[in-house]
N, C-alpha and C positions, 0 to 999 in steps of 0.2 A: 513772117509774125505781125501779127495788126498791134495795132499801137493805138490806145484813147488817151488821151490830155483830161486830168479830172482836177477841179478846181474845187479849193475848200467854202463851207462855210464860215459861220458868226459861233464862235466859240474858240475858233486860232488864236484872236490874235494873241500878241506878244509885245512886253515894250522892248524893241531894236530891231523887228523882224524886215529881213529888207537891206537894212544899212550894209551888209559888209558886201552883199550883192551891186550896191550902187558906189561901195569904195573901189567897186573888181570890173565894174565890168560899163562903159558912159551912156548903152542904150538903158540899161539898169536908173541911173541917174535920173536923163530923161523920163522916166514914167513919172517919178516922185514931182518934178517941176513939172510939167505938164498937167498935174492931179491938184497939187497947189494952187499953178494958177485958175484951173478951170474953179478951185472951186475961194478962190480971193483969201486963202490962209493957208500957212504951211503949215499943214496938215502931219510934212511930213519931221517934226520936229518935236510935235506929240508924237510918230509913230518910232520915233526911234530916241527923247528922251524925255517925254512924259508921262503922267499919271496913267494905271493900268486903268485903272476906274472911271474917269475919262473916257480913255481911248474906246473900251467896253462900252460906249457909249451906245446903243445903236446906229443914232446918227456920223458917230464915228466908226466905228468898225464895218461900217459895211465899204467905202467907201477906199478906206484904209485897209482892210483886208485883197481888196480888189485891187489894189496899186502895189500890196506886194505878187498878189497873185503875175502878173503882168509885165512886172519887170525880172521876175523871174524866167517868163518866158523870154522877154529881150534877152535875156540872158543866154539861154540854148541858143538863140536864134543866132549872136553873135557866135557862139563857137560849131556853128553852120548844121545847129536843130531843129527846125521847123516847122507847121505844118503839115512839109511834106507830106512829112515822115508817117502825118495821123491818117485815122481812117473818122472816126469823130470825138468830139468835144462836148463835155457835159459838164455842172456845177451842180454844189449841194447848196441848193436856198440862192443868194446872195451870190452863189458864185458861176450860176446861170451866170450872172450877164456880162462874169468876169469869165467865164467861157465866150459869150454871143462880142465880146468883144476882143479876144484872141484873133476866133473866127472873121475877124473884118465886120464885122454884121453892126456893131455899136463902133461912133470913132469912142477915143479914151478919156476924153474928156464931156462928153458925151455919157459916158460910162459912168463918170465923177457923179457928175452934175445928177443923174435919175437916181443912184446912191446912196448922193446925201437926201434928196427929197421924199425916197426913199423911207428912208434910217427912218426922217421923223418922222416921215407919217404914219409907221408902225406904231411910233415910240406914244405918237396923240391920238390916237386910235382910241386906245384902254387906257382909262384914268388909273397911275400907278397903286395898286393892291390889288384890284378887280379883275385879274387874270394872275395866271401860269400853265408855265410846264413843264409837264412831269415825264421820266424816264421810265419805263418797264423792261425789266431785260428778263429776260425766260421766257415769253409770250413769244407768239408769231402776231400777223398784224392780224388774220381772220380773230383771233384771240382778244388780242387790244379793241380792238374794233366794237365787241361785245363788254369789255368793258368799258367802254365810253360812253357806249349806251345807257346801257344799266347804272351809270353815275350821274346823267344828265340830268332826270327828275324835275326838267322844266329849263334847264338853264342849258350852257355850250358847250359838252366838252364832244370835242374830236380828234382822231386819230390824228398826228396831226404828221411825223416823222417816220414812214417807212425804212428805214435804218439798213438795218441786215436781218435774219431769219429770224434772232433772237434777242432786236431789239429793239423798240417803235417807242415815237414820244406825244404825247396827249395833250392838250394845248382846250384851251376853256376860262372858263370861271372858278379862279378858286378854288369854292367852297364845292366843287364840280370834279374839279381835278383830283382835291386832294382824299373827294370819296373814290375815284378814281384806283390813287394809292392797297388803301383798302381791300377792295374789291379785287386788285390786282394780285396783291396779296397770299389772298382766300382763294384765290385761283392758281396758284402757284408761280409767281413769281420768282424769281430767286433772288432779286432789288426791283423796290419802285421807291422814285424817291422826288423832289420837285430838284428844277431846278434853275440856276442863280440869274435868272430873265429876267425884263425892265417890260415884257408885255410878252401877251400867251399869240404866237407869230401859228400863220398858218391855219387860221382856223374862221370862223364866222364871224367873232368880233373883229376882222378886220378886214371887215367892209370898209368900212372910211377911206380906211387905206387905199384898196384898188378903186375906188373912188379916183384918188391924187392921185395916180399912180395912170391909172385911162388918160388924163390930160396932161402930162407928163407925157405918159407916149405920144400924145397924137400929138406934139412938136420936136418928139427927135425921128434923127433918119437914121431908117432900118436896113440895112441892107442884106441877099441874099449873103450866108453864112459861106468860108470859101472848105471848109470842111460842115457835112450834116450838126445839127444841133439833136443831141439827144433830151426831152425835156420833161421838169421836174411829173407836170401833171398830169404827163402822158407816157411815158416811160416808152420813147419813140421816135425818132431820128424826127426833125422835123428840118424844111429850107427854103416857104416859103414867109416873106420877111410879113407876110401878111396876118398866117396862120405865126408865127413869136410874137407876134406884139400882141395878139387878141387872149397868147399861153403867158408871158409876162402879168398879164391882169391878171388872172387866171389863178396863176400860181401866190399870188399874196393874201390869199382865202383859201386856196389848196391843197391838198394833202403834198410832201417829198417822195415820190414814189423811188428815195433813191433806189432800195433788193431789186427792185424790176427792173432802174435803168441798166446795171449793173446786169442782170439779169439778160435786158435786152439783146446787151452791145457782145457778153458772150457770145449768142445763141448767133450774133452776127458774123462773127469768128477772131472777136479782139480776146487778145490772151496776155495781152501789158497795160495796166495802167498805170500812166503817171500822174502824181498826185504836184498838180503845180503851185506853189506857193507856204503858207506857217502851214506847219503841223504833216501830223498825219495820220490824221481822224478818220480821213475818208482810206488811207491802205489798208485798216485794220479792219473797216468794214465791208471792202472786196473781197476783199479776202474770208472773210467769214461766210460769205456769200456764191462766189465763183471759187469750185474748188481749182487748183490750179494754178491760178489768174498769177500774174507774174506785176509786183507794184512795187512803184520806184519814186521816192520823195527828191520834190528839188525847191530848195528853198534856202538854198548856202550855194555861195562860189565853191563851191568842195563836191555840193553834190554836182554841183551843174557838169566837173569836168568830172564824175566818176560815168555817169550818163553820156558823155563825148567815149569813153572809155578805150 
């Protein structure tokens, strides 16, 4: 049975995530300690005891979710379940960085610092209130692309996340995204609603952040991953460090092709998808995309022991 490890993106954060893992597994605790040291602050205290509004700030949520994912992975490894059992890794948006860290392509400290820079740059790329994101339920990707194109009217409106066969997120200027909501409803969307996000991710408005990440990634060491990573913007496996570097920059403004990535892994023989870290959002998307796929969420010590079987 071929297995993939997948890593969640923003929106999965909760206060207390990863704490039980850190208390149960020294290797998981070491992850949070190293991330704290890399950032020069106790992010772990915010994750475990802080305010959800502060944790949800993009600059905090991104390294926090990555730390929780890698802590869960280290707990699995402590129980003898590592990458030797995995055909591919993949991650949703910031989760791509978690996947690269898991596969040894980026060091944990570098990943934490890169995500802090990425989160800050994405936050600052567009003034608050100028951009927005909305989820369209009940329309496929092609229909959502057509809605976004009609809604743009000279502004930016793009299909940002192709999550599953009936869930697409659009991103861009607030007025254009609001027009997209009305157009989507008129075209038969079951639901269309704005998302509680602080910036319009994965669209052309993020170009200033892409420039910042190009500079940050130029200084980072990217190794060949121990297992291939299925990347967001290409929806196929990549192993070459130079390509990974270029695609991480492209990812800031490019669409997250999650549905296609899941289907690519399914065609490559993957039958089991393990969601490593906080929440179960990816498991739901995967089940709606790949019929018959087995999913497992691993975010607590209980999950780790159950995975050990």
